[in-house]
Backbone as a ProteinNet text record, in pm:
[ID]
protein_1_A
[PRIMARY]
ILQSDSVILVEGEKCAEALMGQGFCATTAMGGSSAPLEKTDWSPLKGKHVLVWPDNDAPGKEYEERLIAFLSENCCSEK
[TERTIARY]
83	0	87.4	194.3	279.3	341.4	367	433.3	335.9	206.6	107	41.7	4.9	-68	-217.5	-265.8	-408.5	-431.6	-542.3	-577.9	-726.9	-760.1	-899.7	-938.7	-1045.1	-1096.2	-1218.9	-1213.5	-1324.1	-1375.5	-1480.7	-1541.8	-1468.8	-1404.4	-1345.7	-1209.9	-1144.1	-1009.8	-1006.5	-1108.5	-1110.2	-1109.2	-1188.3	-1191.9	-1057.6	-1000.7	-871.2	-763.6	-762.1	-663	-680.7	-806	-831.2	-779.4	-802.8	-753.6	-601	-541.1	-395.9	-334.4	-402.2	-355.5	-356.2	-434.7	-440	-351.9	-274.4	-180.4	-229.2	-346.8	-399.7	-359.7	-350.7	-328.1	-466	-494.5	-626.5	-612.8	-710.5	-713.5	-857.2	-874.2	-1005.6	-991	-1102.5	-1100.4	-1062	-988.6	-954.8	-1083.2	-1106.3	-1224.7	-1347.7	-1333.7	-1445.1	-1531.9	-1631.3	-1713.8	-1802.6	-1825.8	-1910.2	-1831.4	-1701.3	-1616.2	-1615	-1589.2	-1575.9	-1459.9	-1485.1	-1384.2	-1263.1	-1280.6	-1168.3	-1068.4	-1098.6	-1005.9	-896.6	-915.8	-817.7	-729.1	-601.5	-509.6	-521	-589.7	-612.1	-506.1	-410.9	-312.6	-233.2	-206.6	-135.3	-212.8	-341.6	-422.2	-409.5	-354.2	-342.9	-265.8	-324.7	-262	-279.4	-352.8	-374.4	-507.6	-518.8	-646.9	-712	-829.6	-896	-1026.7	-1042.2	-1166.8	-1232.5	-1353.3	-1428.8	-1516.1	-1495.4	-1565.5	-1637.8	-1762.2	-1836.2	-1901.2	-1949.2	-2031.2	-2159.7	-2221	-2341	-2465.9	-2481.7	-2600.4	-2624.5	-2733.1	-2767.4	-2659.1	-2605.3	-2497.4	-2373.7	-2348.2	-2236.1	-2255.3	-2374.9	-2405.7	-2390.9	-2438.5	-2424	-2277.1	-2198.7	-2055	-1987.7	-2020.5	-1962.2	-1988.8	-2112.7	-2148.5	-2076.6	-2073.5	-2008.8	-1857.3	-1796.8	-1652.1	-1612.2	-1684.6	-1651.9	-1662.3	-1767.5	-1783.2	-1668.1	-1633	-1525.1	-1391.5	-1359.1	-1231.3	-1223	-1332.6	-1334	-1304.4	-1356.3	-1338.2	-1203.4	-1150.2	-1033.9	-901	-901	-769.3	-767	-876.9	-877.3	-971.7	-925.7	-1009.7	-1096.4	-1065.4	-1143	-1205.9	-1317.1	-1387.9	-1353.8
-119.1	0	125.4	123	241.8	281.6	185.6	213.8	235.8	222.7	236.5	374.5	425.7	552.7	533	412.5	382.5	255.3	254.3	138.9	110.4	-16	-57.2	-115.5	-61.5	-113	-198.9	-322	-415	-461.9	-544.1	-586.3	-699.4	-785.8	-901.2	-940.3	-1027.5	-1071.8	-1148.5	-1229.5	-1305.4	-1212.9	-1106.4	-1010.1	-938.6	-898	-829.6	-921	-1046.5	-1141.4	-1166.7	-1175.2	-1196.9	-1079	-957.5	-839.5	-832.2	-863.9	-862.4	-966.8	-1078.2	-1181.2	-1136.5	-1033	-976.4	-852.5	-823.3	-712.6	-579.5	-577.2	-453.6	-441.5	-319.9	-295.4	-289.9	-384.4	-392.7	-428.6	-385.3	-417.7	-412.6	-442.5	-441.6	-397.5	-372.7	-334.5	-454.1	-428.8	-534.9	-585.2	-713.6	-771.3	-772.5	-727.1	-731.4	-607	-606.9	-487.4	-453.7	-547.6	-521.2	-467.7	-476.7	-432.9	-280.3	-227.7	-82.3	-31.1	70.3	121.4	179.3	229.1	288.5	183.8	56.5	-49.8	-73.3	-23.8	-40.2	83.5	63.5	174.9	214.9	322.5	369.5	470.4	502.8	606.7	580	454.2	434	481.6	511.6	558	707.9	778.3	923.7	959.3	1045.2	1089.2	993.5	885.2	785.4	809.5	758.4	750.6	623.1	636.8	523.2	495	370.9	323.8	228.3	259.9	171.4	85.1	-46	-140.9	-243.1	-210.6	-298.6	-414.8	-512.3	-617.7	-554.5	-617.9	-564.5	-612.9	-565.7	-599.4	-486.3	-495.4	-389.2	-368.4	-476.1	-453.1	-388.3	-421.9	-361.4	-212	-171.9	-29.6	44.6	-15.7	45.7	59.6	-44.9	-41.7	68.3	76.7	179.2	319.4	346.7	478.7	509.3	412.1	429.3	449.1	370.3	377.7	509.9	552.5	679.4	795.3	797.3	904.4	901.8	782.7	769.2	812.8	764.4	798.7	947.1	1003.7	1146.2	1231.2	1190.2	1266.4	1239.2	1119.7	1079.5	1068.7	1045.6	1033.3	1068.8	1069.6	1096.7	1212.4	1309.3	1426.5	1406.8	1308.4	1284.3	1146.7	1132.6	1003.6	930.3
0	0	0	77.3	88	-44.9	-132.6	-259.8	-375	-349.9	-455.5	-450.8	-567.5	-574.1	-553	-583.7	-575.5	-495.7	-421.1	-339.8	-358.4	-374.8	-382.6	-247.2	-187.6	-60.7	-87.8	-44.8	-64.3	71.7	70.9	196.1	267.1	196	262.3	208.3	283.5	246.8	115.6	88.5	-37.3	-157.4	-150.4	-261.2	-275.6	-162.5	-166.4	-225.2	-182.2	-233.4	-382.6	-428.6	-571.5	-654.1	-606.9	-678.2	-675.1	-561.1	-552.3	-644.6	-660.7	-752.1	-896.9	-925.9	-1060.7	-1074.7	-971.2	-978.2	-924	-862.8	-805.8	-659.5	-610.8	-469.1	-403.9	-315.6	-253.2	-106.1	-29.3	112.9	162	289.5	351.4	495.9	560.3	701.6	787.7	894.6	987.9	1053.7	1044.4	1106.6	1017.4	895	801.1	804.4	719.4	699.1	817.8	907.1	1023.4	1142.3	1136	1247.3	1257	1376	1389.9	1304.1	1224.5	1130.9	1201.5	1322.8	1394.2	1443.3	1431.7	1472.3	1368.7	1247.1	1139.4	1131	1106.1	1082.8	935.9	910	773.6	729.9	814.7	782.6	654.4	615.3	488.6	365.4	381	267.2	243.1	338.2	324.6	198.5	117.3	-7.1	-124.2	-105.1	-211.1	-281.1	-401.9	-470.4	-419.3	-358.1	-295.7	-367.5	-410.6	-471.4	-372.8	-330.1	-243.1	-332.3	-324.9	-410.6	-322	-283	-192.5	-267.1	-189.5	-247.2	-300.6	-398.7	-462.2	-388.4	-265.4	-186.6	-86.6	-11.5	84.2	190	252.1	347.9	283.7	157.4	86.4	68.2	34.1	16.5	148.9	257.5	389.9	427.5	401.4	429.5	349	220.8	134.4	189.5	225.3	275.7	407.5	496.2	625.7	608.3	520.3	497.1	432.5	332.1	266.1	364.2	443.7	543.3	643.2	690.4	788.1	729	610.7	548.3	514.1	467.4	433.5	556.1	669	791.4	858.7	841	919.7	845.5	714.6	650.5	503	437.1	292.4	264.7	190	161.8	39.6	-44.6	-166	-160.6	-229.8	-234.6	-361.2
[MASK]
+++++++++++++++++++++++++++++++++++++++++++++++++++++++++++++++++++++++++++++++

């Protein structure tokens, strides 16, 4: 993450691993999408282009909205 200009944030480790296997820089929240967002160290995202790519379901949409709001307020100025 530290060496990449862009990071894709997904809901789970399987998705992150699949993207990394294709050469993308990807990560997820520690403990999954239901975990408190403040438990993850998001500081490596500062100054990066961040794409939030949730699962295509209602919980995914909720996670996306919660994550974007949290990151905008705490470490990333752009969505």
